N, C-alpha and C positions, 0 to 999 in steps of 0.2 A: 364581530364581523362588520365589514364596512362596504358601502357603495353599491351593494347588489341585493336583489331579492333573495333571501335565504332562509329565514329562521324556521326550521322545521319543515321537512318535506310533507306536502299535503297528500292525502289519499286520492286515488283515481276517481273519476267521475262516476264510475259504475263498478260494482264488485267484479274483480277479475281473479282468475285462478292463478296458480303458480306455473301452469303450463304456458308456453310462449304464445304470444299473440302478435305475430309479425308477418310481414308480407311473404307470399308463397315461396319465392326463390330462397330467401334466407331461412324460412321456416323449414323447408325440405332439408336443407343442409344440416340444420341444427337437430331436427328430429332424429336423424340417423345416428347422432352421437349422444342423445339424451340417456342418462343413467337413471335407473330406478333403485331406490334404497329404502329399506325398512330399518329405521333407527329406534327400535323399541327399547324400553328400559329393561334391565336385567329382571328376569321373571322371579328369581329368588328375592331380590330387594323389593319388587312390587308386591309379592305375597306377604312379606314382613310388614310393609307399610299398610297394606290393606287390613291386616289383623289389628295393628296398633291404632289406626285411625278409624276403623269401622266403615271402610268404603270398599267398593269393588276393586278387583285386581286391575281392571281397565283404567279406572280413575287413578288408582295408585301409581300405575305406570306413567300416566300423563303428568301427575304431580312431580314424580322424580325427574322427568324431563325438564321441568320448570325450576329445578333446584330445591324442591320441597322434599325433605328427607325424613322428618320426624313427625310424631303425632301432633306436637304443639305447633309446628310450622304448618302442618296440613290444616289444623283448625283455624289458624290465623288467616291462611290463604283462602279457604273456602267460605269463611264468614268474616270478611274484613269489616271492622268497626272503628268508630272514631277514637276508641281507646288506643288505636294503633298510630295516631298522630303524635309526633314528637313535640316536646316543649320548645317554643321559639327561642328560649334562652340558650339552647344548645347551639344555635346557629350563630357563628361568629359575626359580629357586627350588627346583629338584629336589635339588641337592646340599645346600643349606642345610636343607631338610626332612629329608634322610637323616641329616645330621650331628646334628640335634636328636633325631631318633627313636632313633638308635643310642646316643647319649649317655644318653638317658632309659632305654633298655633296660639298659645297663651299670650304671646307678646304681640299678636296681630300682624306677624310678618308673613308675607305671601310665599306660598310654596307652589312650585310648578312640578307636576308629575309628568316626566318626559318619557314617552313610551315608544313602542314599535308598532308597525301597522298590520301585524298579523293577529290571529285570534289570541295567541299567548300574550302578546303585548297589550292588546286591548283589554282583555279580561284582567290583567294585572293592574292596568290603570284604573279600571272600574273599581276594583277592590280597595286600592289605596285611597282613591277619592272618597269612597263611602266611609272608610275608617277616619279619614281626616275631617270629613263633614261632621261625623259623630262627635268629635272633640272641638268643633267650632272653628276649624281652620279656614283661612282664605286660601283655598287650593284650586289652582287652575290646571287644566290638562293641555299638554302639547304633544301631538303626534306628528312627526315629520311626514311630508308628502313624498311618496316613493320616487316620483319622477323629478320633482323640483328640488327636494332636499336630499334624497338618498337616505341611506341607513345611518342611524346612530348620532352620537353627540359630537358633531363636527364643530370646529371653531366658528365657522360662518353661521351655522344653525344656532349656536349658543348666542352669538351677537344678535340674531333675530329675536330670540326668546327674551334677551335682556331689554331690547328696544320695545317690544310689544307688550311684555307682561311684567317687567320690573320685579323679578323674584328676589327674595332673600335666601331661599333654599331651592335647589334643583335636586329632585330624586329621580333617578333613571330606573326604568323597569325593562327587562329583556334587552338591554344594551348597555354600553359604557365601559365594559371591562377592558377594552383596548383603546379607549378614548383618552389617551395621554394628553394630546393637545387640546381637546375639547374641555376636559376638566380644568386644565391650566388656564384656559381663557375665562372660564367662570370664576375660578379662584382669584385671578388677577383683578376681576371686577368686584371682589369682596363678597362673592356669593358662596355659601356653603354647598357642598355637593355630597350626595349619597348615591353610590352606584350599587344597584341591585341587578344581578345578571346571573345567568346559568351557563353561559358559553365557556369554551375552553379558556383557561387563564394564561395570559402571556408571561414572559419572564419578569416583566416589571409592571406593577399595578399603578393605576393613576395616582399621582402624588397629591396629598392633601384632601383626599376623599375618604369618607366612611364606606368601606366596601363590604357588601353582603353577597357572597357567592360560596356555596358549599364546596366548590372545587378549589378554593384558594388555600394556600399553605397555612397550616395551623388550625384549620377548621375541622373539628371532630364531629360535625353533624353526621348522623348515621345514613342519611339519604342524600347521596351525591347527585342523583339524577332528577332532582326537582326541576320542573319547568319554571319559567319566570312567574307564572301565576301562582305556583305553589310557594315560591319565595314571598310573593306579595301577600299571600294568605298568612304566612308566619309573621310578617312585619305588621300587618293589620291587627293581628291578635296581640302582638307586643305593644302596639300603640294603645289599644284598649286597656291592656293591663297597666301600662305606665300612667294613663290618664284616669284610671279607675272608673271606666264607663263600660256599659254592656254593649255587645256587638253580636249580631246574629251570625253564628257560625254556618248555619244552613244557607243563608244568603251568600256568604263568601264562597261556600263550596259549590253552589250552583254555577258561579262564574269560573271558579278554579278548575272544575272538572272539564269544562269545555276547552280551556286552553291546554290542559294536561293531555287530553285525548287528541286534540288537533295537532299538537306539536310533536306527537309520536315519541314521547319519552317512554321508557319501559313502564308498563302497567303492573309493576311488582312493588313490594314494600309499601312505603308511604304513598306513592303515586297510585297504587291500587286502592288504597283507602279513600284518597281524594276522589278518584273516579267513581267508585262504587257509591260513596255517600252523596256525592254531588248529583249523580244520575237519579238516585232515589229522591233527593230534595227537589229535583226539577218537576217531579210529578205534582208537587204542591206549589209551583211557582205562582206568585200573585202579582209580581211587577208587570205592568201592562206591556212593556217592551219584550220581555222574555216570553210572555204568553202569546203575543202576536208573532214572534219569531217561530215558536213551536207550531202554531197554527199554520203559518205560511209554509213550513216544511212538511206539512201533512201529518203531524204527530198529534194524536188525540189528547185532550186535557185530562189531567188526573192520572195518567199512566206514565211511569218512568221510561224515558227513551233508552235504547241500548247504546252501547259505545259505537257500534257500526252506524246507527242512525245519526249520532252526533257527527261521526267522521264523514258521512256521505251526504247528509241533508242539511245539517246546521252549520258546521265549520266552513264549507265552501261558500255559503252565503255571507257569513261574517268576513271571511278572507277577501271576498270579491271587492268590498269597498276599498280596502287599502291597496289591492292589486291594480285597480284601474284609476282610482282617484284618491279622495281623502278617507281615512279610516274613521273620521269623526262620525260618519253615519253608523258604523258598527258600534261605536261607543254609545251613541244615543239610545240603542236598543236596551242597554243596561241602566240608563239613567232617565229615560223618558217616563213621565208619570201621566201623560194625557193619552187615553186609549186610542183616540182617533189618530193622533200624530204617530203613535207607536205602530199602528197598523200600516200607515203610509210608509214609515221607515222600513218596516219588514218587507213590504211589497217592493220597495225600491232596491233592497238588497237582492231580492230574487231576480229582478230585471238586470242588475249589474252582474249577477252570477251567470245568467244566460249569455250576456255579452262576453264575459270571461271565457266561458266554454267555447264560444265561437272562435275567439282569438287563439285559444290553446290548440283547438283542432287544426287551425291553419299552420301554426308553428310545427306541430307534430307531423303533419302531412308533408310540409316542405322539408323538414329535417330528414324524414324517412326517405324522400326522393334522393337526397344527397348521399345518405348512407348506402342506399341501394346502388348508386352509381359508382361507389368506391370499388376498387378492383377486388378487394378481399375483405368484406365487412366481417366475416366470421373470424378472421385472423387478427383483427385489430384489438388491442387491449384497452383502447380509450376512444370514445367518440368526441370530437371537438368540432363544432360548427358555429358560424356567425352569420348574421344577416342584418342589414340596416332597416328592414321592414318588420322585424320581430319586436313585439311589445315586451318591455323588460318585466312587466308585472306578471307574465305567465311563463317565464323561462324556467323557473324552478319546478313547477308542476309538470311542464312539458318534458323536462329532463328526467324527472322521476318516472314518467310513463315510458319513455324510451329506454331508460336503464333497465326496467323490468322486461320490456319486449326483447331487447337484444342481449340482455345479461352482460352488460358492459357499463362501466362508469361513463356518464354523459355530461359534457360541458356545453352549454348553449349561451351564446352571447348576442347582444344587440349592439350594432354599430351606431354610435351617436356622435357624428362629427369627428373630432380628433381623439375620441376615447371609445373603448369597448368595455361594456359592463355585462356581466352575466352570472349564471348560477350553475352549480353542478350537483349531481346526485350520484350515489354510488350503489354498490351491491354488497351482499354479505361477503365478508372475507377480504374486502379492499378498503383500507383506511384512507379515504379520499383526502381528508384534511392533512394528514401526515405527509402524503406524497406531494400534494399541492404546495405545502409550505416550503418544500425544497425549491420551488420555482418562484418564491416570493420576490426575488430580484426583478421580476418582470412587472410586478403589480404596484399600483399606487394605493390600492385599498384591497384588503383581504381578510377573511375570517370565516367562522362557521363551526359546525359540529364535525364529529368524526366522519359521518356519512353525507354531509351536506355542506357545500362551500359557496361563497360568493366572492367575486373579484372584479376589479376594474384595472385596466391597463391602457397605455397609449395605443391608438390604432396602428401606429407605425411599427409597434413591437409584436403585433398579434401573430404574424406569420412565423417569426422566430420562436415565440412562445409555443405555438401549436406544434411545431416540429420537435422542440425539446420535450414537451409534455408527452407526445406520443412515444418518443424514444425512452423516456423515463418509465412509463407504465409498461412498455413492452419488456423492459429488463427486470422490473420489480414485481409485476403481478403474475402469480403462478398460474399455469394453464388450468389447473383444477378449479380455480376460483371462477373461471369463465365458462367452464363446461356445464351445459344444461343438466340439471339433476332434479328428479322428482323424488321427494322424501316423505315418507309416512311415519307416524309415531306409534301406530298400533295396528294390528290386523283385526278387522271387524267386518264380518259379512253383513249386508244390508238387513237380512232377516233376523239378525241377532239384536237389532236395535229395538228396545222396548221402552215402555213408559218409565220404568225404574232407572234405566241407563240415561234417558233424556233428562230426568230430574237431577241425576248426579252431574251430568255434563253442564247443566245450567249453573251449577255452583262455581264453574270456572269463569263465569262472566265477572267483570267486563273484560272483553278481549281487546287486544291491541298490540302495540309494540311490546316485545318481551313476553307476551302471553297470547300467542295467536290461537285462533280457533283450531282445534286438533285436526290433523289430517290422518285419515284412516285408509287402510288397504283392504279391498275386497277382491278376492281371487275368482269368485264365481258370480259376477254381476250378469244380469240378463236384462235386455230391454223389453218393455211392454208397449208395443206399438212403435211407430216411427218417431224419430226426433226431427223437429222442424226448426228452421232458422228463426232467430229472434235478435233484434238489434243489429249492430254493425257486424259482429263476428260471433254471435252466440248461437247455442242450440238449446232447445227445451224439449223434454219428453218425460218418460216414466221408466223407473227401474222396477222390475218384477220381483216380488218376494217369493221365497220358496214356500211350499206347503199350501197355504190358504189361497194362493193366487192373487193376493193383494199387491199394491204397488206404492212406491214413494215418488213424489215429484222430483224431477232432476233438471238441473240447468248446468250449462258449461259455457263460460265466457271465453275461454281459449278453445274455440271450436275447430278442431282439426278435422281433416277429411277422414282420419283413422277412426275417430269416435262415430262419425256419421255412418261409416261403412260397417263397423261392428254392431251398432244399434239396429241396423237394417236386417241383420241375420238372426239366427236362432241359437247359435252357440254361445256359451258363457264367455265372458272376457274379464280382464283385470282392470280395476280402476283405483285411482287415488281420489278421495272425496272428503268433503267437510259436511257436517250436519248443521242446519240452522232452522229454528222455528220462526218462520217469517210471520210478521203480524198480519199480513193480508191474505196469505194462502197456506198457512200451516207448515208442517214439517217439509223440508226440502233438502235434497242432497246436491251439493255443488260439486260437479265432477271437474277435477283439475287435470286429469290425464287418463287416457285409456289405451290399452294395447291388447292384442290377441292373447288368449290364455296360454297358447302353446309356447309363448315366449317367456312365461313365468319360470322363475327358478324353483 
């Protein structure tokens, strides 16, 4: 992908439910059409898997929904171990890359690790630098500046690298798969190039480069969804094997798990192993930078953070550096060895994240106003907005938030003189990259994932692009993909939640893309006391348990008037909810949607 802030949609600033959180006029119209669905696994299959795997029928049903169908698959999923990591030799190009890098290191030739400015890219750079340092390489890091350089290995950026760092080898991480001209510029200067990337592969690969991408033709590697930091982990291990040196896998996993979780790749298969093992390793982090970052994020030492804590507390801080300025500050957290400087760097990341939040809130608010002025926002299949005052570094995360709120693909652009650059985020069921690629004739730069894209185009073409894009999505996106729907995976009354079930549900951790926290349906929920406002659009209260009169803490981020009304009465009502054992206040039910029991099927 090129030219725009894109790689991996970042999670929202606060936990939000799957219920809509949108302005009242649109919310009212959408609530009237919201469908409720219970998509539980077949009870017969769940009973079989429960017997074979020795788990409850509830857990078995959740495993089936995640594609886990046999006893062995269940054991691997519920207890992911490092024996589930694949041999780097199976990754096409990894051994050739390791040979080239080790050879350059032994000959004293300079290597430049060319990264991206998000968490995935930074953690990939950190891992390769650590591996190259272990073999005595002269290895420099170069991370483009989002606003000055833009994304990826462009010819002009290559010329800057050549002038400033004089490399003999350039190895890209999290970019380069579409950099035909950038690779050509480096090769013409006599520089060897290794491209390591995980983005969608174009029809033609960069000529003259060693390419490492599990998606490329001819690669039989079993995990196609590795993040860039996962690929860097493989190459780092291949370097150590090729050079005959030891390398701490735990140290690599600490960085790799952060990028894997932040980049929203599916936390299944090998990615699940990387996330689980890396989170466990973070409990024993000794590097001053990582320890300072965990402390700054409010996470206690000696305890493994959860995937949600990485997504909402750690990743936004690391991302903030590259969104607003240089990502070198984020990289320093992984490489700084002085405790005092590490604490200062971690604190600066928090300050930049606060600034990023402010900029994002402004973009979201202004975009909402434009959407609400649209004659029929509920009927539009695509949101496309642009403004010269919008900071390019926050457009992706703002688009992600708006896509969730309006259940529409959203494209946001910043107008910068004669060009327009922006990012887009999609929703389930709409392959944004595939549709946008049909509009490639408008773009000077384009790329991304299935659900996240970035593009740059001349400002004079924006109006024509917007009109054509809206028409394309209107004709290609099915109405059911845009219809609000609340979906639960199993029926579970609040009073049925006990310690045994909570222990089983904990085995589903870590949660993230591809393995969301389960959503349950309770048909007989009752409030225990009033629910009060919290935050911008939240409600907090208690749900009463049947029998002993106990209660469970409840919170709703998509706080509709319907939930407040139901919670103020005495009649039971229906909810969709998630369970989470919060570090600060124990078990909590996150209510995603509520409706009167009389409406239940």
